C-alpha positions, 0 to 999 in steps of 0.5 A: 075459635075466637071472632077477634082477629088480629093479624101480625108478623113474628119475623119482620125487619122492622123494628116498629112493626115488631114492637106493635106487634107484641105490644098489642098481644101483649095487652090484649093478654092482659086485658083478658080479650080473647084473640086468633092471631094470625101470623102472616108470616108462616107459609101455611098461613097466605090465605090469611096473608091474601086476606087481610092484604085485600080487605085492610084500609090502613097503609104504612107510610109505602103502601103496604099493609103492616100488622098488627090488623084488627078483625070482627069475624071477617069485619075490619077493625082497623088498627090498634090506636098508636096512643095504646102502644 
């Protein structure tokens, strides 16, 4: 298990979120950075979804925590800067 965890959503109606998630994963893969992708839309990841929502501080315009969110082990790193995407 890699220490870098990226919380993502594979099923989302928001095209901006979908684009950010896809682009983020592509960049990390391209750079060869080891990471674990945690899909918060899957029922079996309910506990990880709760963890992300409770520990992430960067919220979207409606106050919800939107993926992708980055953690190093359990330390919150933030979101990927938009200009990189």
